[in-house]
C-alpha atoms as a printed R data frame, in Angstrom:
    type eleno elety resid chain resno       x       y       z
1   ATOM     1    CA   MET     A     1  79.699  78.739 130.140
2   ATOM     2    CA   ASN     A     2  79.143  77.970 133.794
3   ATOM     3    CA   TYR     A     3  79.888  74.272 133.252
4   ATOM     4    CA   ILE     A     4  83.108  75.010 131.273
5   ATOM     5    CA   CYS     A     5  84.327  77.467 133.893
6   ATOM     6    CA   GLN     A     6  83.670  75.018 136.703
7   ATOM     7    CA   GLU     A     7  85.300  72.143 134.783
8   ATOM     8    CA   TYR     A     8  88.477  74.119 134.166
9   ATOM     9    CA   GLY     A     9  88.633  76.075 137.417
10  ATOM    10    CA   ILE     A    10  87.981  79.473 135.862
11  ATOM    11    CA   HIS     A    11  87.003  82.036 138.519
12  ATOM    12    CA   TYR     A    12  83.495  83.470 138.291
13  ATOM    13    CA   LEU     A    13  84.972  87.001 137.962
14  ATOM    14    CA   LEU     A    14  86.668  85.924 134.765
15  ATOM    15    CA   GLU     A    15  83.427  84.295 133.624
16  ATOM    16    CA   GLU     A    16  81.668  87.665 134.040
17  ATOM    17    CA   ASP     A    17  84.371  89.393 131.965
18  ATOM    18    CA   ILE     A    18  83.993  86.781 129.233
19  ATOM    19    CA   LEU     A    19  80.236  87.284 129.023
20  ATOM    20    CA   SER     A    20  80.408  91.099 129.196
21  ATOM    21    CA   ILE     A    21  81.098  92.317 125.662
22  ATOM    22    CA   GLY     A    22  82.368  95.739 124.612
23  ATOM    23    CA   GLN     A    23  85.132  95.837 127.232
24  ATOM    24    CA   ARG     A    24  88.535  97.427 127.027
25  ATOM    25    CA   ALA     A    25  91.441  95.043 126.324
26  ATOM    26    CA   LYS     A    26  92.987  93.754 129.549
27  ATOM    27    CA   MET     A    27  94.968  90.965 131.146
28  ATOM    28    CA   ASP     A    28  94.381  89.320 134.530
29  ATOM    29    CA   GLU     A    29  95.692  86.494 136.721
30  ATOM    30    CA   ILE     A    30  93.362  84.674 139.102
31  ATOM    31    CA   GLU     A    31  93.969  81.313 140.821
32  ATOM    32    CA   ASN     A    32  96.771  80.174 138.493
33  ATOM    33    CA   ARG     A    33  94.750  81.094 135.419
34  ATOM    34    CA   LEU     A    34  96.005  83.653 132.875
35  ATOM    35    CA   PHE     A    35  93.215  85.669 131.252
36  ATOM    36    CA   CYS     A    36  93.434  87.997 128.239
37  ATOM    37    CA   LEU     A    37  90.568  89.946 126.706
38  ATOM    38    CA   LEU     A    38  91.209  91.806 123.411
39  ATOM    39    CA   PRO     A    39  89.489  92.834 120.191
40  ATOM    40    CA   MET     A    40  89.623  90.827 116.978
41  ATOM    41    CA   VAL     A    41  89.046  93.159 114.027
42  ATOM    42    CA   PHE     A    42  87.676  92.624 110.510
43  ATOM    43    CA   PHE     A    43  87.387  94.894 107.501
44  ATOM    44    CA   LYS     A    44  84.271  94.839 105.284
45  ATOM    45    CA   PRO     A    45  85.414  96.135 101.861
46  ATOM    46    CA   GLU     A    46  81.866  96.624 100.493
47  ATOM    47    CA   SER     A    47  81.067  99.192 103.188
48  ATOM    48    CA   SER     A    48  84.590 100.154 104.370
49  ATOM    49    CA   ILE     A    49  83.529  99.370 107.935
50  ATOM    50    CA   VAL     A    50  85.954  98.091 110.581
51  ATOM    51    CA   GLU     A    51  84.092  95.536 112.694
52  ATOM    52    CA   GLN     A    52  85.476  94.248 115.962
53  ATOM    53    CA   GLU     A    53  84.661  91.218 118.059
54  ATOM    54    CA   GLN     A    54  85.711  90.546 121.648
55  ATOM    55    CA   VAL     A    55  87.925  87.512 122.170
56  ATOM    56    CA   SER     A    56  88.797  86.039 125.579
57  ATOM    57    CA   LEU     A    57  91.684  83.639 126.118
58  ATOM    58    CA   VAL     A    58  92.123  81.619 129.287
59  ATOM    59    CA   MET     A    59  95.243  79.575 129.945
60  ATOM    60    CA   GLY     A    60  95.762  77.027 132.689
61  ATOM    61    CA   PRO     A    61  98.050  74.021 133.171
62  ATOM    62    CA   ASN     A    62  98.125  72.251 129.801
63  ATOM    63    CA   PHE     A    63  95.072  73.940 128.312
64  ATOM    64    CA   VAL     A    64  94.031  77.127 126.494
65  ATOM    65    CA   ILE     A    65  90.394  78.033 125.953
66  ATOM    66    CA   SER     A    66  89.225  80.795 123.606
67  ATOM    67    CA   PHE     A    67  85.817  82.479 123.734
68  ATOM    68    CA   GLN     A    68  84.447  84.679 120.979
69  ATOM    69    CA   GLU     A    69  81.127  86.282 120.074
70  ATOM    70    CA   ASP     A    70  80.657  84.982 116.526
71  ATOM    71    CA   PRO     A    71  81.540  81.309 115.895
72  ATOM    72    CA   ALA     A    72  81.183  81.769 112.140
73  ATOM    73    CA   ARG     A    73  84.344  83.847 111.676
74  ATOM    74    CA   ASP     A    74  87.758  84.351 113.253
75  ATOM    75    CA   VAL     A    75  91.406  84.615 112.258
76  ATOM    76    CA   PHE     A    76  92.533  81.306 113.722
77  ATOM    77    CA   ASP     A    77  92.498  79.127 110.592
78  ATOM    78    CA   PRO     A    78  96.323  79.147 110.254
79  ATOM    79    CA   ILE     A    79  96.514  77.926 113.878
80  ATOM    80    CA   ARG     A    80  94.110  75.100 113.125
81  ATOM    81    CA   GLU     A    81  96.122  74.102 110.085
82  ATOM    82    CA   ARG     A    82  99.340  73.986 112.095
83  ATOM    83    CA   LEU     A    83  97.678  71.924 114.817
84  ATOM    84    CA   ARG     A    84  96.688  69.318 112.216
85  ATOM    85    CA   ILE     A    85 100.302  68.775 111.179
86  ATOM    86    CA   GLN     A    86 101.934  65.914 113.024
87  ATOM    87    CA   GLY     A    87 105.154  66.941 114.796
88  ATOM    88    CA   SER     A    88 104.582  70.679 114.279
89  ATOM    89    CA   LYS     A    89 106.125  73.120 116.725
90  ATOM    90    CA   LEU     A    90 102.703  74.196 117.853
91  ATOM    91    CA   ARG     A    91 101.839  70.615 118.885
92  ATOM    92    CA   ASN     A    92 105.206  69.916 120.537
93  ATOM    93    CA   MET     A    93 105.399  73.158 122.607
94  ATOM    94    CA   GLY     A    94 103.373  73.829 125.720
95  ATOM    95    CA   ALA     A    95 100.084  75.624 126.293
96  ATOM    96    CA   ASP     A    96 101.890  78.935 126.673
97  ATOM    97    CA   TYR     A    97 103.142  78.698 123.083
98  ATOM    98    CA   LEU     A    98  99.573  78.122 121.862
99  ATOM    99    CA   PHE     A    99  98.513  81.057 124.010
100 ATOM   100    CA   TYR     A   100 101.213  83.203 122.322
101 ATOM   101    CA   SER     A   101 100.195  81.958 118.854
102 ATOM   102    CA   LEU     A   102  96.616  83.015 119.319
103 ATOM   103    CA   LEU     A   103  97.609  86.480 120.558
104 ATOM   104    CA   ASP     A   104 100.145  86.837 117.736
105 ATOM   105    CA   ILE     A   105  97.699  86.042 114.912
106 ATOM   106    CA   ILE     A   106  95.119  88.447 116.375
107 ATOM   107    CA   VAL     A   107  97.711  91.242 116.452
108 ATOM   108    CA   ASP     A   108  99.012  90.394 112.970
109 ATOM   109    CA   ASN     A   109  95.481  90.746 111.622
110 ATOM   110    CA   TYR     A   110  95.493  94.382 112.796
111 ATOM   111    CA   PHE     A   111  98.066  95.106 110.076
112 ATOM   112    CA   ILE     A   112  95.839  93.537 107.408
113 ATOM   113    CA   VAL     A   113  92.959  95.808 108.407
114 ATOM   114    CA   MET     A   114  95.264  98.836 108.482
115 ATOM   115    CA   ASP     A   115  96.477  98.034 104.981
116 ATOM   116    CA   LYS     A   116  92.846  98.157 103.791
117 ATOM   117    CA   LEU     A   117  92.345 101.515 105.560
118 ATOM   118    CA   GLY     A   118  95.581 102.770 104.031
119 ATOM   119    CA   GLU     A   119  94.272 101.936 100.570
120 ATOM   120    CA   ARG     A   120  91.123 103.946 101.319
121 ATOM   121    CA   ILE     A   121  93.268 106.903 102.381
122 ATOM   122    CA   GLU     A   122  95.273 106.763  99.133
123 ATOM   123    CA   ILE     A   123  92.054 106.678  97.123
124 ATOM   124    CA   MET     A   124  90.763 109.760  98.949
125 ATOM   125    CA   GLU     A   125  94.027 111.576  98.259
126 ATOM   126    CA   ASP     A   126  93.356 111.134  94.537
127 ATOM   127    CA   VAL     A   127  89.650 111.964  94.743
128 ATOM   128    CA   ILE     A   128  89.835 115.217  96.761
129 ATOM   129    CA   PRO     A   129  91.600 117.422  94.163
130 ATOM   130    CA   HIS     A   130  88.921 116.562  91.573
131 ATOM   131    CA   GLN     A   131  85.816 116.146  93.730
132 ATOM   132    CA   ALA     A   132  86.008 118.462  96.726
133 ATOM   133    CA   ASN     A   133  82.305 118.324  97.506
134 ATOM   134    CA   LYS     A   134  80.035 117.462 100.446
135 ATOM   135    CA   ARG     A   135  79.988 113.786  99.556
136 ATOM   136    CA   THR     A   136  83.792 113.659  99.665
137 ATOM   137    CA   LEU     A   137  83.788 115.440 103.019
138 ATOM   138    CA   ALA     A   138  81.322 112.854 104.387
139 ATOM   139    CA   ARG     A   139  83.622 110.052 103.225
140 ATOM   140    CA   ILE     A   140  86.615 111.655 104.908
141 ATOM   141    CA   ASN     A   141  84.725 112.095 108.200
142 ATOM   142    CA   TYR     A   142  83.519 108.496 108.009
143 ATOM   143    CA   LEU     A   143  87.103 107.268 107.427
144 ATOM   144    CA   ARG     A   144  88.350 109.415 110.290
145 ATOM   145    CA   LYS     A   145  85.724 107.901 112.598
146 ATOM   146    CA   GLU     A   146  86.739 104.334 111.598
147 ATOM   147    CA   MET     A   147  90.421 105.111 112.215
148 ATOM   148    CA   LEU     A   148  89.618 106.615 115.625
149 ATOM   149    CA   LEU     A   149  87.553 103.567 116.679
150 ATOM   150    CA   PHE     A   150  90.262 101.215 115.424
151 ATOM   151    CA   LYS     A   151  93.060 102.993 117.258
152 ATOM   152    CA   ARG     A   152  90.960 103.164 120.440
153 ATOM   153    CA   ALA     A   153  90.334  99.396 120.227
154 ATOM   154    CA   ILE     A   154  93.933  98.258 119.742
155 ATOM   155    CA   SER     A   155  95.805 100.767 121.933
156 ATOM   156    CA   PRO     A   156  95.090  98.904 125.243
157 ATOM   157    CA   VAL     A   157  96.469  95.684 123.754
158 ATOM   158    CA   ARG     A   158  99.929  97.131 124.237
159 ATOM   159    CA   GLU     A   159  99.395  97.225 127.996
160 ATOM   160    CA   LEU     A   160  98.016  93.703 127.890
161 ATOM   161    CA   ILE     A   161 101.117  92.240 126.229
162 ATOM   162    CA   ASN     A   162 103.352  94.269 128.523
163 ATOM   163    CA   GLY     A   163 101.504  92.802 131.494
164 ATOM   164    CA   LEU     A   164 102.289  89.278 130.222
165 ATOM   165    CA   LEU     A   165 105.958  90.177 129.859
166 ATOM   166    CA   LYS     A   166 106.077  91.413 133.456
167 ATOM   167    CA   SER     A   167 104.168  88.476 134.825
168 ATOM   168    CA   ASP     A   168 105.956  85.869 136.970
169 ATOM   169    CA   ASN     A   169 103.236  83.301 136.517
170 ATOM   170    CA   GLU     A   170 104.586  79.784 136.344
171 ATOM   171    CA   LEU     A   171 102.322  79.039 133.372
172 ATOM   172    CA   LEU     A   172 104.613  81.179 131.216
173 ATOM   173    CA   GLN     A   173 107.861  79.360 130.599
174 ATOM   174    CA   GLU     A   174 111.096  81.250 130.092
175 ATOM   175    CA   ARG     A   175 111.606  79.828 126.612
176 ATOM   176    CA   THR     A   176 108.425  81.535 125.312
177 ATOM   177    CA   GLU     A   177 109.320  84.955 126.691
178 ATOM   178    CA   LYS     A   178 111.029  85.953 123.415
179 ATOM   179    CA   TYR     A   179 107.844  85.181 121.523
180 ATOM   180    CA   PHE     A   180 105.768  87.486 123.697
181 ATOM   181    CA   LYS     A   181 108.419  90.182 123.203
182 ATOM   182    CA   ASP     A   182 107.908  89.793 119.475
183 ATOM   183    CA   VAL     A   183 104.144  90.247 119.868
184 ATOM   184    CA   TYR     A   184 104.855  93.345 121.969
185 ATOM   185    CA   ASP     A   185 107.023  94.793 119.187
186 ATOM   186    CA   HIS     A   186 104.220  94.116 116.704
187 ATOM   187    CA   ILE     A   187 101.529  95.814 118.789
188 ATOM   188    CA   VAL     A   188 103.796  98.842 119.353
189 ATOM   189    CA   GLN     A   189 104.310  99.073 115.615
190 ATOM   190    CA   ALA     A   190 100.591  98.664 114.975
191 ATOM   191    CA   THR     A   191  99.612 101.451 117.386
192 ATOM   192    CA   GLU     A   192 102.242 103.793 115.867
193 ATOM   193    CA   LEU     A   193 100.997 102.980 112.377
194 ATOM   194    CA   ALA     A   194  97.395 103.587 113.435
195 ATOM   195    CA   GLU     A   195  98.476 106.966 114.823
196 ATOM   196    CA   ASN     A   196 100.161 107.836 111.522
197 ATOM   197    CA   TYR     A   197  97.069 106.869 109.581
198 ATOM   198    CA   ARG     A   198  94.923 109.043 111.830
199 ATOM   199    CA   ASP     A   199  97.249 111.950 111.102
200 ATOM   200    CA   MET     A   200  96.953 111.188 107.381
201 ATOM   201    CA   VAL     A   201  93.160 111.371 107.625
202 ATOM   202    CA   THR     A   202  93.522 114.711 109.390
203 ATOM   203    CA   ASN     A   203  95.716 115.836 106.496
204 ATOM   204    CA   LEU     A   204  92.921 114.723 104.148
205 ATOM   205    CA   LEU     A   205  90.600 117.187 105.899
206 ATOM   206    CA   GLU     A   206  93.152 119.953 105.500
207 ATOM   207    CA   LEU     A   207  93.567 119.076 101.840
208 ATOM   208    CA   TYR     A   208  89.799 119.192 101.399
209 ATOM   209    CA   HIS     A   209  89.579 122.637 103.009
210 ATOM   210    CA   THR     A   210  92.500 123.838 100.892
211 ATOM   211    CA   GLN     A   211  90.803 122.638  97.709
212 ATOM   212    CA   THR     A   212  87.494 124.267  98.641
213 ATOM   213    CA   SER     A   213  89.337 127.513  99.478
214 ATOM   214    CA   LEU     A   214  91.132 127.464  96.100
215 ATOM   215    CA   LYS     A   215  87.840 126.815  94.352
216 ATOM   216    CA   MET     A   216  86.246 129.704  96.214
217 ATOM   217    CA   ASN     A   217  89.175 131.950  95.345
218 ATOM   218    CA   GLU     A   218  88.826 131.102  91.676
219 ATOM   219    CA   VAL     A   219  85.118 132.010  91.766
220 ATOM   220    CA   MET     A   220  85.859 135.263  93.573
221 ATOM   221    CA   LYS     A   221  88.607 136.050  91.101
222 ATOM   222    CA   VAL     A   222  86.257 135.604  88.135
223 ATOM   223    CA   LEU     A   223  83.591 137.713  89.798
224 ATOM   224    CA   ALA     A   224  86.126 140.424  90.598
225 ATOM   225    CA   VAL     A   225  87.406 140.510  86.999
226 ATOM   226    CA   VAL     A   226  83.869 140.698  85.615
227 ATOM   227    CA   THR     A   227  82.963 143.471  88.043
228 ATOM   228    CA   THR     A   228  86.114 145.435  87.168
229 ATOM   229    CA   LEU     A   229  85.469 145.067  83.403
230 ATOM   230    CA   MET     A   230  81.849 146.208  83.712
231 ATOM   231    CA   ALA     A   231  82.504 149.143  86.074
232 ATOM   232    CA   PRO     A   232  83.706 151.712  83.465
233 ATOM   233    CA   LEU     A   233  81.059 150.574  80.986
234 ATOM   234    CA   THR     A   234  78.410 151.056  83.655
235 ATOM   235    CA   VAL     A   235  79.753 154.559  84.369
236 ATOM   236    CA   ILE     A   236  79.493 155.501  80.655
237 ATOM   237    CA   ALA     A   237  76.031 154.050  80.356
238 ATOM   238    CA   GLY     A   238  74.989 155.848  83.517
239 ATOM   239    CA   ILE     A   239  76.262 159.214  82.301
240 ATOM   240    CA   TYR     A   240  74.411 159.075  79.022
241 ATOM   241    CA   GLY     A   241  71.362 157.669  80.693
242 ATOM   242    CA   MET     A   242  70.833 160.806  82.830
243 ATOM   243    CA   ASN     A   243  67.683 162.777  82.081
244 ATOM   244    CA   PHE     A   244  69.270 166.165  81.410
245 ATOM   245    CA   ASP     A   245  68.089 168.196  78.478
246 ATOM   246    CA   ASN     A   246  71.512 169.659  77.664
247 ATOM   247    CA   ILE     A   247  73.795 166.680  76.881
248 ATOM   248    CA   PRO     A   248  75.545 167.623  73.614
249 ATOM   249    CA   GLU     A   249  76.557 164.104  72.657
250 ATOM   250    CA   LEU     A   250  72.958 162.948  72.662
251 ATOM   251    CA   HIS     A   251  72.276 164.924  69.463
252 ATOM   252    CA   THR     A   252  75.264 163.515  67.591
253 ATOM   253    CA   LYS     A   253  74.128 161.540  64.555
254 ATOM   254    CA   ASN     A   254  76.417 158.533  65.222
255 ATOM   255    CA   GLY     A   255  76.751 159.033  68.983
256 ATOM   256    CA   TYR     A   256  75.212 155.664  69.813
257 ATOM   257    CA   PHE     A   257  77.667 153.748  67.672
258 ATOM   258    CA   ILE     A   258  80.619 155.875  68.824
259 ATOM   259    CA   THR     A   259  79.736 155.189  72.464
260 ATOM   260    CA   LEU     A   260  79.438 151.441  71.876
261 ATOM   261    CA   GLY     A   261  82.787 151.501  70.029
262 ATOM   262    CA   VAL     A   262  84.500 153.346  72.878
263 ATOM   263    CA   MET     A   263  83.006 150.896  75.366
264 ATOM   264    CA   GLY     A   264  84.179 147.930  73.237
265 ATOM   265    CA   VAL     A   265  87.689 149.320  72.911
266 ATOM   266    CA   MET     A   266  87.894 149.914  76.673
267 ATOM   267    CA   LEU     A   267  86.679 146.358  77.323
268 ATOM   268    CA   VAL     A   268  89.233 144.772  74.974
269 ATOM   269    CA   GLY     A   269  91.967 147.003  76.304
270 ATOM   270    CA   MET     A   270  91.272 146.098  79.921
271 ATOM   271    CA   ILE     A   271  91.178 142.367  79.091
272 ATOM   272    CA   ALA     A   272  94.509 142.625  77.301
273 ATOM   273    CA   PHE     A   273  96.004 144.561  80.234
274 ATOM   274    CA   PHE     A   274  94.778 142.017  82.791
275 ATOM   275    CA   ARG     A   275  96.111 139.086  80.794
276 ATOM   276    CA   LYS     A   276  99.492 140.792  80.391
277 ATOM   277    CA   ARG     A   277  99.686 141.225  84.167
278 ATOM   278    CA   GLY     A   278  98.690 137.544  84.661
279 ATOM   279    CA   TRP     A   279  95.621 138.349  86.694
280 ATOM   280    CA   PHE     A   280  93.587 135.681  84.891
């Protein structure tokens, strides 16, 4: 790193930023070198995890150098393919166009990750009405955390691109300004979409609580109906269960069966009345 930075005139402060991972996206200009640091994100479908990797881009006269944490993966394959084509626009334009292309493909990959997160949100919308349990709640909270981390990672990129648009650095030619404006429009759209997805996850939590409340209300409704049906029967049983010597009905020959019949008629009558009123 030290050799590369000395060879290409990269200031040691920029070298420190490149080597310090976990930083907020930012843009800087030191000694005629343009520096951009931003996250490159990936989605792991098997675990629904959004992983991010710090990428640093340094542009000088006629060169662009990219630094990343993991050399085994990135989103730059389309750039490499275009560079292999003789006479391609990417090979004929200047270093600032390559600089734009790298930023553009990183930002475009944000939409791919958000599409995957959007699919997870749609799945949860179908699952919640049928499985409003603790496991579903844990999945919602996990998805909410991933969306929060994703939005927090990409939001500063908007300021980064805006800083490039406002820059008067001679490395940025006027003909490429429109391309950086296009990247700015994309990152604005990405941050707004991420905000919408975060609101959708919040709505998932509200839907979960609504479903659990409805489920609880159904349970309480059943318990209330059962209690109401049993109340008069309990009163009758309690009256004839008192230990008084003088209870005339106790000496009736068929009193037991008459009492059970009256209790049965009352039970059926109350059920019919409740159903007619639509209480259950």
